[in-house]
Every structure is written in C-alpha cells, then in structure tokens.
C-alpha positions as CSV (number, residue, x, y, z in Angstrom):
1,M,51.7,78.1,76.6
2,E,52.1,77.2,72.9
3,Y,52.9,79.9,70.3
4,V,52.2,79.8,66.5
5,K,52.6,82.2,63.6
6,L,49.5,84.3,62.8
7,G,48.7,82.8,59.4
8,R,51.5,83.4,56.9
9,T,52.9,86.3,58.8
10,G,56.0,86.2,61.1
11,L,54.0,87.3,64.1
12,E,53.9,84.9,67.0
13,V,50.7,84.5,69.0
14,S,49.6,82.3,71.9
15,R,47.4,79.4,70.9
16,I,44.8,80.9,73.2
17,C,43.5,84.5,72.6
18,L,41.8,86.3,75.4
19,G,38.6,88.0,74.3
20,C,38.1,91.2,76.2
21,M,34.4,91.9,75.5
22,T,33.9,90.7,79.1
23,Y,35.8,93.7,80.4
24,G,34.0,97.0,80.4
25,D,31.7,99.4,82.2
26,P,28.4,97.5,82.5
27,N,26.6,100.9,82.4
28,K,27.9,101.7,78.9
29,G,26.9,100.0,75.7
30,T,24.8,96.8,75.6
31,H,26.8,94.4,77.7
32,A,25.2,94.6,81.1
33,W,27.0,91.5,82.1
34,S,30.5,92.9,81.6
35,L,32.9,93.3,84.5
36,K,34.0,96.5,86.0
37,E,37.7,97.4,85.9
38,E,38.5,96.3,89.5
39,E,37.0,92.9,88.6
40,S,38.7,92.7,85.2
41,R,42.2,93.5,86.1
42,P,43.0,90.3,88.0
43,L,41.8,88.2,85.1
44,L,43.8,90.2,82.6
45,R,46.9,89.8,84.8
46,Q,46.3,86.0,85.2
47,A,46.0,85.6,81.4
48,I,49.2,87.5,80.7
49,E,51.1,85.6,83.5
50,A,49.8,82.4,82.0
51,G,51.6,83.3,78.7
52,I,48.6,84.5,76.8
53,N,50.1,87.3,74.7
54,F,47.1,87.7,72.3
55,L,44.4,90.1,73.5
56,D,41.3,91.0,71.4
57,T,38.9,93.8,72.0
58,A,36.8,96.3,69.9
59,N,36.0,100.0,69.9
60,T,32.3,99.1,70.4
61,Y,32.7,96.9,73.5
62,S,31.1,98.8,76.4
63,N,31.3,102.0,74.3
64,G,35.1,102.0,74.4
65,S,35.6,101.3,78.0
66,S,36.9,97.8,77.3
67,E,39.8,99.3,75.3
68,E,40.5,101.7,78.2
69,I,40.6,98.8,80.7
70,V,42.7,96.6,78.5
71,G,45.1,99.4,77.7
72,R,45.7,100.2,81.4
73,A,46.2,96.6,82.2
74,I,48.8,96.1,79.5
75,K,50.7,99.1,80.8
76,D,50.7,97.8,84.4
77,F,51.1,94.0,83.8
78,A,53.3,93.6,80.7
79,K,55.7,95.2,78.2
80,R,53.8,96.6,75.3
81,D,56.1,94.9,72.8
82,D,55.4,91.5,74.4
83,I,51.6,91.8,73.7
84,V,49.8,91.2,70.4
85,L,46.9,93.7,70.8
86,A,43.9,93.5,68.5
87,T,40.9,95.7,68.2
88,K,38.0,96.2,65.7
89,V,36.1,98.8,63.8
90,F,32.6,99.0,62.2
91,N,29.8,99.3,64.8
92,R,28.2,102.5,65.8
93,M,30.1,104.7,68.2
94,R,28.0,107.8,68.1
95,P,24.7,108.9,66.7
96,G,24.3,110.7,63.4
97,P,26.2,110.5,60.0
98,N,29.6,108.9,59.9
99,G,29.2,107.4,63.4
100,A,29.6,103.8,62.2
101,G,30.8,101.8,59.2
102,L,33.9,101.3,57.2
103,S,34.2,104.6,55.2
104,R,37.7,106.2,55.0
105,K,36.5,108.9,57.4
106,A,35.1,106.3,59.9
107,I,38.3,104.2,59.8
108,F,40.6,107.2,60.2
109,D,38.6,108.6,63.1
110,E,38.1,105.3,64.9
111,I,41.7,104.1,64.7
112,D,42.8,107.3,66.5
113,N,40.0,107.0,69.0
114,S,41.0,103.4,69.7
115,L,44.7,104.2,70.1
116,R,43.8,107.0,72.5
117,R,41.7,104.7,74.7
118,L,44.2,101.9,74.6
119,G,47.1,104.3,75.4
120,T,49.3,103.0,72.7
121,D,50.8,104.3,69.4
122,Y,49.8,101.2,67.4
123,V,47.7,98.1,67.4
124,D,49.1,94.8,66.2
125,L,45.9,93.7,64.5
126,Y,43.2,96.0,63.3
127,Q,40.1,94.2,62.2
128,I,36.8,95.1,60.4
129,H,34.1,93.9,62.7
130,R,31.7,93.0,59.9
131,W,31.1,93.7,56.1
132,D,29.9,97.2,55.3
133,Y,27.3,96.9,52.6
134,T,27.1,100.7,52.3
135,T,30.8,101.4,51.5
136,P,32.7,100.2,48.5
137,I,35.2,97.5,49.6
138,E,37.9,99.4,47.6
139,E,37.5,102.4,49.9
140,T,37.7,100.3,53.0
141,L,40.7,98.4,51.9
142,E,42.7,101.4,50.7
143,A,42.0,103.2,54.0
144,L,43.2,100.2,56.0
145,H,46.3,100.0,53.8
146,D,47.0,103.7,54.7
147,V,46.5,103.0,58.4
148,V,49.2,100.3,58.2
149,K,51.5,102.5,56.2
150,A,51.0,105.3,58.8
151,G,52.3,102.9,61.5
152,K,49.0,102.8,63.4
153,A,48.5,99.1,62.8
154,R,50.9,96.3,62.0
155,Y,48.4,93.9,60.3
156,I,44.8,93.9,59.3
157,G,42.1,91.3,59.8
158,A,38.4,90.7,59.2
159,S,35.5,89.2,61.1
160,S,32.3,87.2,60.2
161,M,31.1,87.5,56.6
162,Y,30.4,85.2,53.7
163,A,33.4,83.4,52.2
164,W,32.8,85.1,48.8
165,Q,33.0,88.5,50.4
166,F,36.3,87.6,52.2
167,A,37.7,86.2,48.9
168,K,36.7,89.4,47.1
169,A,38.4,91.5,49.7
170,I,41.6,89.5,49.6
171,Y,41.9,89.6,45.8
172,T,40.9,93.2,45.6
173,S,43.9,94.0,47.9
174,R,46.1,91.8,45.9
175,L,45.2,93.4,42.6
176,N,45.9,96.9,43.9
177,G,49.0,96.1,45.9
178,W,47.3,97.0,49.2
179,T,47.9,95.4,52.6
180,E,45.9,92.1,52.8
181,F,43.9,90.7,55.6
182,V,45.9,88.1,57.5
183,S,43.2,86.8,59.8
184,M,39.5,85.8,59.9
185,Q,37.6,86.1,63.2
186,D,34.6,84.0,62.6
187,H,31.9,82.1,64.5
188,L,32.9,78.5,65.1
189,N,32.1,75.9,67.8
190,L,30.5,72.5,68.2
191,L,27.0,74.0,67.9
192,Y,27.8,76.1,64.9
193,R,30.1,74.5,62.3
194,E,28.9,76.2,59.1
195,E,32.3,77.8,58.6
196,E,33.7,74.4,57.9
197,R,32.0,74.4,54.5
198,E,33.8,77.3,52.7
199,M,35.5,79.8,55.1
200,L,37.9,77.4,56.8
201,P,39.1,75.7,53.6
202,F,39.6,79.1,51.9
203,C,41.6,80.4,54.9
204,E,43.7,77.2,55.1
205,D,44.4,77.3,51.3
206,Q,45.5,81.0,51.5
207,K,47.4,80.5,54.8
208,I,45.1,83.0,56.6
209,A,44.8,82.8,60.4
210,V,41.5,81.7,61.9
211,I,40.7,83.1,65.3
212,P,37.1,81.9,66.1
213,W,34.8,83.8,68.4
214,S,32.4,82.1,70.8
215,P,34.3,78.7,70.8
216,L,32.2,77.6,73.9
217,A,28.9,78.8,72.3
218,R,28.4,81.5,74.9
219,G,29.0,79.0,77.6
220,R,26.4,76.5,76.5
221,L,29.0,73.8,76.0
222,T,30.3,74.2,79.5
223,R,27.2,73.3,81.5
224,D,24.0,71.2,81.6
225,W,21.5,72.0,78.9
226,D,18.9,73.6,81.2
227,E,21.3,75.6,83.3
228,A,21.1,79.4,82.9
229,T,23.4,82.2,83.9
230,A,23.2,85.9,84.4
231,R,24.8,86.3,81.0
232,T,22.4,84.0,79.2
233,E,19.5,86.0,80.6
234,S,20.8,89.4,79.5
235,D,22.9,88.6,76.4
236,E,20.4,89.7,73.7
237,F,22.8,88.9,70.8
238,G,23.6,85.5,72.3
239,K,19.9,84.7,72.3
240,T,19.9,84.9,68.5
241,L,22.7,82.4,67.9
242,Y,21.6,79.0,69.1
243,T,17.9,78.5,68.5
244,Q,17.7,76.6,65.2
245,A,18.4,73.0,66.1
246,L,17.7,72.5,69.8
247,E,17.4,68.7,69.7
248,A,20.7,68.2,67.9
249,D,22.4,70.9,70.0
250,R,21.3,69.2,73.2
251,K,22.8,65.9,72.1
252,I,26.1,67.6,71.4
253,V,26.1,69.3,74.8
254,D,25.3,65.9,76.4
255,A,28.2,64.3,74.5
256,V,30.6,67.0,75.8
257,G,29.4,66.2,79.3
258,T,29.9,62.5,78.8
259,I,33.5,62.8,77.5
260,A,34.4,65.3,80.2
261,K,33.1,63.0,82.9
262,A,35.0,60.0,81.5
263,R,38.2,62.0,81.4
264,G,37.6,63.7,84.7
265,I,38.1,67.2,83.3
266,P,35.8,70.3,82.9
267,R,33.5,70.5,79.9
268,A,35.2,73.7,78.7
269,Q,38.4,71.8,78.2
270,V,36.7,69.2,75.9
271,A,35.0,71.9,73.8
272,T,38.1,74.0,73.5
273,A,40.2,70.9,72.7
274,W,37.8,70.1,69.8
275,I,38.3,73.5,68.2
276,L,42.0,73.5,68.7
277,Q,42.3,70.2,66.7
278,K,40.9,71.9,63.6
279,S,43.9,72.3,61.3
280,A,42.7,75.8,60.1
281,V,42.3,77.2,63.6
282,T,45.2,79.4,64.9
283,A,43.8,80.5,68.3
284,P,40.2,80.4,69.6
285,I,39.1,83.6,71.4
286,I,38.2,82.7,75.0
287,G,36.1,84.9,77.2
288,A,36.9,84.7,80.9
289,S,34.8,86.1,83.7
290,K,36.3,83.8,86.4
291,P,39.9,82.5,87.0
292,G,38.9,79.0,86.2
293,H,38.0,80.0,82.7
294,I,41.6,81.0,81.9
295,T,42.9,77.9,83.7
296,D,40.6,75.6,81.6
297,A,41.6,77.4,78.4
298,V,45.3,76.9,79.0
299,A,44.8,73.3,80.2
300,S,42.9,72.4,77.0
301,L,46.1,72.6,75.1
302,E,47.1,69.3,76.7
303,V,43.8,67.6,75.9
304,K,44.1,65.4,72.8
305,L,40.8,64.0,71.8
306,T,40.6,60.6,70.2
307,P,39.0,60.0,66.8
308,E,36.1,58.2,68.6
309,E,35.6,61.2,70.9
310,I,35.6,63.6,68.0
311,A,33.1,61.5,66.1
312,A,30.8,61.4,69.2
313,L,31.0,65.2,69.4
314,E,30.4,65.8,65.8
315,S,27.9,63.2,64.7
316,P,24.7,64.8,66.1
317,Y,25.3,68.0,64.2
318,V,22.8,69.2,61.6
319,P,23.1,72.1,59.1
320,H,22.3,75.5,60.5
321,G,21.3,78.8,58.8
322,V,23.8,81.7,59.0
323,A,24.1,82.9,62.6
324,G,26.3,85.8,63.9
325,F,26.1,88.0,60.8
326,K,23.8,88.8,57.9
C-alpha cells in the first residue's frame, strides 16, 4: 500500500479509500443492494489487512447502519488510532423540521449521533455531503469549526458542489479564522470528467485533497456495456448519472476493455489506474462488494498507463451536464 498526505495536512492516508456505502442494513434507507453486517465484515477486514487505513461512510447510508457496521469492524479488526475515519452530514435523517441540512443545530446533533453509531470519540474527517442552499455558509462553517475545536473531528471536508461554492467556503473560513476544508469528495471517472475544468485545478492550486467518489462509474467501467447487475437495476441515484452521452460512453467502456485485455488485467485496474494518475487526486473512493474488488483496487497502484493508453481512454469523451449534484 502507498500512503500520502491528505492535501496540505500532516495526515497520512492510503492511496485507496474504502467507500462504505456498500455496507448497511438493506432494509433501511434507499440502498436495497447494500450488504448485511455478516457479509460486510470480511470485506472490511480484508481492506484493513491490505493496508487501507482510510474508510469513508455517511450518516445517511442505510439510515445510520453503515456507521454502526463500520464502527464495530474497526473495533474488532484494527486500532482506532491507525484508522482515518471519515463520515458525512447533510441528508435527511428524520422527518420534520431540522431533520436534515447544515444548520448549526443539525450539525451539532448529527456529529453526536454519528459518533454514537461509530462507537468513537472523534472522526478524522467530517464532511458536508452537499451544499445547503437554505443555510448561510457562515453558519455552517462556524459550526464545523466549533466541532473541530470540541475535539469531535480532526479535519473537515466537502463533497460535490460548484467550484465557485467551494472557493467561497474556503475563503469565508480564511477571512474569519475558522477551520478550513482540507478535502473535496467529488464525482470523477472516465465517463464523467467535468471536475477537470475548474474543481481539480482549484484544489491542486490550494493543495486541497481530492477523494473522488464513483471512480468506476457505478461499475460501468468494469464490464461489457450491455451487462447489468443487481445494483444497476435497483440503484435509483446511479440511473441519473450516466445517460447523457451513451455513444461516447460506450466507446470509453470499450477502450477500457481493449487495454485490459492487452495487459491481461481486469478492467477495474485500468479504470482505477487512470484516476490515480491524475495529479490532483489523493485517493479514489472504491466500493467493494466482493473480495476481488479490493484486490483489484490495491493492484491498480502498480498499473502505470502509457500516454498512448491514456489518450485512447480519454479521446472519446464529450462534455456532460452536471451530474451528481444540483
């Protein structure tokens, strides 16, 4: 395993981050494809034993059960201090007023709820899951600053939003002397590269870590174009992400297959190697529902694509509209 600093911080994280949305009670929340605890634990253990020290979950994943599963796995399979544990806040956790969003009340309530479910006194990275258009960014940022000063989070990060919004947040914190975001968890893969226009250059300039979600495009980059899975059939959010440029996307998927076949490696390794070679990227967030998914993610660190291979993967791409947030 390789380890790098998380942006300009001194925190060391594995070059592969394990996304834990896959692990949770399938009867809770909206992820009917998630794995129950008995199925999740071997994969969490495999990842930790492979040297992956960076785990990412969220309060909303399977209505909190993902945090519970991850917290128990860390207690059983690792030392807490050896793990960089990340979770997120924003989405609705209960009906009625103040059950979602990034108000001071919501943040203070949800950090305590996440810590209780995770069974820990602190998280290493506390992230806003999206931009809250109904709450002043100053209120959100000061609340997050106070969470850090209370010792409940070591660092704070953000997830998908417009680059101007992220820049506004960074400079608002800087002007007020508040804790700044150190990471951006955004949507980036061979089928969706719009982040290369503004977000990635901004993060690289400001030395902010980039930890992309869906680096394999919900698995579309790992199999034949027409092949479906149980998740593709039931993942309602995933169905909204890759419908804009089907002809171009298919050419990219075919190019991944061609390069993988020529190299004699799985397609997942090619697609992950592509995102790892992006200079702004710190650690892609890999979902794993099978042992081979973790094996491929780790093996991708050894795959160095040639300029010709990168050109073949990138050349069919066409501009896309915003996908993954609004």
